[in-house]
C-alpha positions as CSV (number, residue, x, y, z in Angstrom):
1,X,-82.5,65.1,-25.7
2,X,-80.1,63.3,-23.5
3,X,-77.2,61.6,-25.0
4,X,-75.6,58.6,-23.3
5,X,-72.0,59.0,-22.5
6,X,-69.7,57.2,-24.9
7,X,-68.8,53.7,-23.7
8,X,-65.3,52.5,-23.9
9,X,-64.3,48.8,-23.6
10,X,-62.0,48.2,-20.8
11,X,-58.6,47.0,-22.0
12,X,-58.1,43.3,-21.6
13,X,-55.3,42.4,-19.1
14,X,-52.3,40.9,-20.8
15,X,-52.1,37.2,-20.8
16,X,-49.5,35.9,-18.3
17,X,-46.4,34.6,-19.9
18,X,-46.0,30.8,-19.6
19,X,-43.5,29.7,-17.0
20,X,-40.1,28.8,-18.3
21,X,-39.3,25.2,-19.2
22,X,-39.6,22.5,-18.1
23,X,-43.4,22.7,-18.0
24,X,-46.3,20.4,-18.8
25,X,-49.1,21.8,-21.0
26,X,-52.3,19.9,-20.2
27,X,-54.2,21.4,-23.1
28,X,-51.8,20.0,-25.7
29,X,-50.5,17.1,-23.5
30,X,-46.9,17.8,-24.1
31,X,-43.9,18.6,-21.9
32,X,-41.8,21.6,-23.0
33,X,-38.3,20.6,-22.0
34,X,-36.9,23.7,-23.7
35,X,-38.4,26.5,-25.7
36,X,-37.8,24.4,-28.9
37,X,-38.0,20.8,-27.7
38,X,-41.3,19.2,-26.7
39,X,-42.2,15.7,-25.7
40,X,-45.8,14.4,-26.5
41,X,-47.1,12.4,-23.6
42,X,-50.0,10.3,-25.1
43,X,-50.5,7.1,-23.1
44,X,-47.1,7.5,-21.4
45,X,-48.2,9.9,-18.7
46,X,-51.0,7.5,-17.6
47,X,-48.5,4.6,-17.4
48,X,-46.1,6.7,-15.4
49,X,-48.8,7.6,-12.9
50,X,-50.3,4.2,-12.7
51,X,-48.2,2.7,-9.9
52,X,-51.0,0.7,-8.3
53,X,-52.7,-2.6,-9.1
54,X,-52.2,-2.4,-12.9
55,X,-48.4,-2.1,-12.7
56,X,-48.2,-4.8,-10.0
57,X,-50.2,-7.1,-12.2
58,X,-47.8,-6.3,-15.1
59,X,-44.8,-7.0,-12.9
60,X,-46.4,-10.3,-11.7
61,X,-47.0,-11.5,-15.2
62,X,-43.3,-10.9,-16.0
63,X,-42.0,-12.6,-12.8
64,X,-40.9,-9.3,-11.2
65,X,-41.4,-9.2,-7.4
66,X,-40.2,-5.8,-6.5
67,X,-39.1,-2.5,-8.1
68,X,-37.3,0.7,-7.1
69,X,-39.6,3.6,-8.0
70,X,-38.0,7.0,-9.0
71,X,-39.1,10.4,-10.3
72,X,-38.8,11.5,-14.0
73,X,-36.8,14.6,-14.8
74,X,-38.0,18.1,-14.2
75,X,-38.3,18.8,-10.5
76,X,-34.6,19.6,-10.1
77,X,-34.8,22.4,-12.6
78,X,-37.7,24.3,-11.1
79,X,-37.1,27.6,-9.3
80,X,-35.6,26.7,-5.9
81,X,-38.7,27.3,-3.7
82,X,-40.9,25.3,-6.2
83,X,-38.3,22.6,-6.5
84,X,-38.1,22.1,-2.7
85,X,-41.9,21.8,-2.5
86,X,-42.1,19.5,-5.5
87,X,-39.4,17.2,-4.3
88,X,-40.7,17.0,-0.8
89,X,-44.2,16.3,-2.1
90,X,-42.9,13.7,-4.5
91,X,-40.9,11.9,-1.9
92,X,-43.7,11.9,0.6
93,X,-46.1,10.5,-2.0
94,X,-43.5,7.8,-2.9
95,X,-43.1,6.9,0.7
96,X,-46.9,6.4,1.0
97,X,-46.7,4.2,-2.0
98,X,-44.0,2.0,-0.4
99,X,-46.2,1.8,2.7
100,X,-49.2,0.8,0.7
101,X,-47.2,-1.9,-1.2
102,X,-44.4,-2.8,1.2
103,X,-43.7,-6.1,-0.4
104,X,-43.2,-4.7,-3.9
105,X,-41.8,-1.1,-3.9
106,X,-38.7,0.7,-2.7
107,X,-38.1,4.4,-3.0
108,X,-35.4,6.6,-4.7
109,X,-35.2,10.2,-3.6
110,X,-35.4,13.2,-5.8
111,X,-33.7,16.3,-4.4
112,X,-34.0,20.1,-4.9
113,X,-30.4,20.4,-5.9
114,X,-30.6,24.2,-6.2
115,X,-30.5,24.4,-2.4
116,X,-27.7,22.1,-1.0
117,X,-28.8,22.4,2.6
118,X,-32.4,21.6,1.8
119,X,-31.2,18.6,-0.3
120,X,-29.1,17.2,2.5
121,X,-32.0,17.4,4.9
122,X,-34.4,15.9,2.4
123,X,-32.0,13.0,1.6
124,X,-31.5,12.3,5.3
125,X,-35.2,12.2,5.8
126,X,-35.8,10.0,2.8
127,X,-33.2,7.4,3.9
128,X,-33.6,7.4,7.7
129,X,-37.4,8.0,7.9
130,X,-38.7,6.7,4.6
131,X,-36.3,3.9,4.0
132,X,-35.3,4.9,0.5
133,X,-32.4,3.0,-1.1
134,X,-31.0,5.6,-3.5
135,X,-30.8,9.2,-4.7
136,X,-32.1,9.5,-8.3
137,X,-30.5,12.4,-10.1
138,X,-29.9,13.6,-13.7
139,X,-27.0,14.3,-16.0
140,X,-27.7,18.0,-15.9
141,X,-29.9,20.5,-14.1
142,X,-30.4,23.0,-16.9
143,X,-27.6,25.5,-16.2
144,X,-25.4,23.2,-14.1
145,X,-24.5,19.5,-13.8
146,X,-23.8,17.1,-10.9
147,X,-20.1,16.9,-11.7
148,X,-19.6,20.4,-10.3
149,X,-17.9,20.8,-7.0
150,X,-20.9,22.5,-5.4
151,X,-22.7,19.1,-5.4
152,X,-20.0,17.1,-3.7
153,X,-21.8,17.2,-0.3
154,X,-24.8,15.4,-1.8
155,X,-22.6,12.6,-3.1
156,X,-20.7,12.4,0.2
157,X,-24.0,12.2,2.1
158,X,-25.2,9.4,-0.2
159,X,-22.1,7.4,0.5
160,X,-22.2,8.0,4.2
161,X,-25.8,6.9,4.3
162,X,-24.9,3.7,2.5
163,X,-27.2,4.3,-0.5
164,X,-26.4,4.4,-4.2
165,X,-26.8,7.3,-6.7
166,X,-28.6,6.6,-10.0
167,X,-27.4,8.9,-12.7
168,X,-30.3,9.3,-15.2
169,X,-29.9,11.1,-18.6
170,X,-31.3,14.5,-19.3
171,X,-31.5,16.6,-22.5
172,X,-28.1,18.3,-23.2
173,X,-27.8,22.0,-23.5
174,X,-27.0,23.5,-26.9
175,X,-28.5,24.3,-30.3
176,X,-26.8,21.4,-32.0
177,X,-29.5,19.1,-30.5
178,X,-32.4,21.1,-31.6
179,X,-34.4,20.9,-34.9
180,X,-35.0,17.2,-35.0
181,X,-37.4,16.7,-32.2
182,X,-37.3,15.1,-28.8
183,X,-36.3,11.6,-29.9
184,X,-33.1,12.9,-31.4
185,X,-32.3,15.5,-28.7
186,X,-33.1,12.9,-26.0
187,X,-33.0,9.1,-26.2
188,X,-31.7,8.9,-29.8
189,X,-28.5,10.8,-29.1
190,X,-28.6,13.6,-26.6
191,X,-29.2,11.5,-23.5
192,X,-26.1,9.4,-24.1
193,X,-23.9,12.3,-25.0
194,X,-24.8,14.3,-21.9
195,X,-24.6,11.3,-19.4
196,X,-21.2,10.2,-20.8
197,X,-19.9,13.8,-20.5
198,X,-21.2,14.1,-16.9
199,X,-19.9,10.7,-15.8
200,X,-16.4,11.3,-17.3
201,X,-16.2,14.7,-15.7
202,X,-17.1,13.1,-12.4
203,X,-14.2,10.7,-12.9
204,X,-11.5,13.1,-14.0
205,X,-12.5,15.7,-11.4
206,X,-11.5,13.2,-8.7
207,X,-15.0,12.6,-7.3
208,X,-14.6,8.9,-6.7
209,X,-11.1,9.5,-5.3
210,X,-12.5,12.0,-2.8
211,X,-15.4,9.6,-1.9
212,X,-14.0,6.1,-2.5
213,X,-17.1,4.4,-1.0
214,X,-19.5,6.1,-3.4
215,X,-21.7,3.8,-5.4
216,X,-23.2,5.1,-8.7
217,X,-25.4,3.3,-11.3
218,X,-25.8,4.1,-15.0
219,X,-28.6,2.8,-17.2
220,X,-28.6,1.6,-20.8
221,X,-25.6,-0.8,-20.3
222,X,-23.4,2.0,-19.3
223,X,-24.3,4.5,-22.0
224,X,-21.8,3.1,-24.5
225,X,-18.8,3.4,-22.1
226,X,-17.9,-0.3,-22.0
227,X,-17.3,-0.1,-25.8
228,X,-15.3,3.1,-25.5
229,X,-13.3,2.2,-22.4
230,X,-10.0,1.3,-24.0
231,X,-10.0,4.3,-26.3
232,X,-10.8,6.7,-23.5
233,X,-8.1,5.3,-21.3
234,X,-5.5,5.2,-24.1
235,X,-6.1,8.8,-25.1
236,X,-6.1,10.1,-21.6
237,X,-2.6,8.6,-21.2
238,X,-1.4,9.9,-24.5
239,X,-0.1,13.2,-23.2
240,X,0.7,14.4,-19.7
241,X,-2.3,16.2,-18.4
242,X,-2.0,17.9,-14.9
243,X,-5.6,19.0,-15.1
244,X,-6.9,15.5,-14.5
245,X,-7.6,14.9,-10.8
246,X,-8.3,11.2,-10.9
247,X,-5.7,8.7,-9.6
248,X,-6.8,5.6,-11.5
249,X,-7.8,4.5,-15.0
250,X,-11.5,4.7,-15.9
251,X,-11.7,0.9,-15.7
252,X,-10.8,1.1,-12.0
253,X,-13.9,3.1,-11.1
254,X,-16.1,0.7,-13.0
255,X,-14.7,-2.1,-10.9
256,X,-15.1,-0.3,-7.6
257,X,-17.7,2.5,-7.8
258,X,-19.9,2.1,-10.9
259,X,-22.5,-0.4,-11.9
260,X,-24.7,-0.5,-15.0
261,X,-28.3,-1.7,-15.7
262,X,-29.9,-3.3,-18.7
263,X,-32.6,-0.6,-18.9
264,X,-33.4,0.6,-22.4
265,X,-30.8,-1.4,-24.3
266,X,-31.8,-4.6,-26.0
267,X,-28.7,-5.3,-28.1
268,X,-27.1,-8.7,-27.8
269,X,-23.8,-7.2,-28.9
270,X,-24.0,-4.4,-26.4
271,X,-24.7,-6.8,-23.6
272,X,-21.9,-9.1,-24.6
273,X,-19.4,-6.2,-24.8
274,X,-20.6,-4.9,-21.4
275,X,-20.2,-8.4,-19.8
276,X,-16.7,-8.9,-21.4
277,X,-15.4,-5.5,-20.3
278,X,-17.0,-5.0,-16.9
279,X,-17.9,-8.5,-15.8
280,X,-21.3,-10.0,-14.9
281,X,-21.0,-8.8,-11.3
282,X,-21.4,-5.2,-12.5
283,X,-24.7,-5.6,-14.4
284,X,-28.1,-5.3,-12.9
285,X,-31.6,-5.8,-14.3
286,X,-33.8,-2.8,-15.1
287,X,-36.5,-2.4,-17.6
288,X,-36.9,1.4,-18.1
289,X,-40.7,0.9,-18.0
290,X,-42.8,2.7,-19.2
291,X,-40.3,4.3,-21.6
292,X,-39.6,0.8,-22.8
293,X,-41.8,-2.3,-23.2
294,X,-41.2,-4.5,-20.1
295,X,-42.4,-7.5,-22.1
296,X,-39.8,-6.8,-24.8
297,X,-37.0,-6.4,-22.2
298,X,-37.9,-9.6,-20.4
299,X,-38.0,-11.5,-23.7
300,X,-34.6,-10.1,-24.7
301,X,-33.0,-11.0,-21.4
302,X,-34.6,-14.4,-21.4
303,X,-32.8,-15.5,-24.7
304,X,-29.3,-14.4,-23.6
305,X,-26.9,-17.3,-23.1
306,X,-26.5,-16.9,-19.3
307,X,-25.7,-19.6,-16.7
308,X,-27.9,-20.0,-13.7
309,X,-25.4,-18.2,-11.6
310,X,-25.2,-15.3,-14.1
311,X,-29.0,-15.1,-14.3
312,X,-29.3,-14.8,-10.5
313,X,-26.5,-12.2,-10.5
314,X,-28.4,-10.1,-13.1
315,X,-31.9,-10.3,-11.6
316,X,-31.2,-9.9,-7.8
317,X,-27.9,-11.0,-6.4
318,X,-25.9,-8.0,-7.6
319,X,-28.6,-5.6,-6.3
320,X,-28.4,-7.3,-2.9
321,X,-24.7,-7.7,-2.5
322,X,-23.4,-4.6,-4.3
323,X,-26.1,-2.0,-3.7
324,X,-27.6,-3.3,-0.5
325,X,-31.1,-3.5,-2.0
326,X,-33.0,-5.9,0.3
327,X,-35.4,-8.6,-0.9
328,X,-38.8,-7.5,0.5
């Protein structure tokens, strides 16, 4: 009697570990910004990717003739080789979009900041070949932030090319922001805290003194800084502090280097404070779509007590005269 040899099941290969954050999980439709903070996408992702006729129709219904399109966070924090490829592909796709709709869209570059030389080359290409009008960056890159000296060449290049830098919020580092979900860690609190920290570090490190022709734009009516302006200036002067490298008060840089947009802030009181502190010539229109309702933003702005001159400043004149954004 012949006996069959025993059969042994081959061991299953171990499942590969998921890549580190940030990453998108298509099965659960969430973005993992950190190991503990996730952002459900739902209809948001579709709106983000829909930059064709549906978005143009929405813009037309709201009386918006053109928009600067930029990239959401994430690409800067990838491993360097992946970041270079992702940023180049994103910018190339955005360029094709501006060619497809030349009367409506302008581009804003995303850069692989982990490689300064690659970023400088990509920024040069985006401006000189693609016609982009700005560099879109974020308040931190995971384990570093744009106020650090290593990123100075990117700001100097932006200024030399005559474009502006848009400083968009990102999730702050630290356990204090975990435990209450993305909305708390991000737009509810963390975004503002991180962006204010980065912007103020840019100022006190002397960035704008080193590059006096640099133009930088903040969203959300300045991330609360118009309201805090006097307090910050007062306390900085309170004690001699040789560590500070800036030559002027914070207010000076908001009069010469920094502009703010209306994106994502629909408070009458916040708008009035921003107008009183900074002046109407420092405020630009932005909707923060699709993270905010463009219909709600337009309705909010439409009921503000603005003169005809102020209305024109808000919607297009400041963008033209201050930032050099052309009417298409």
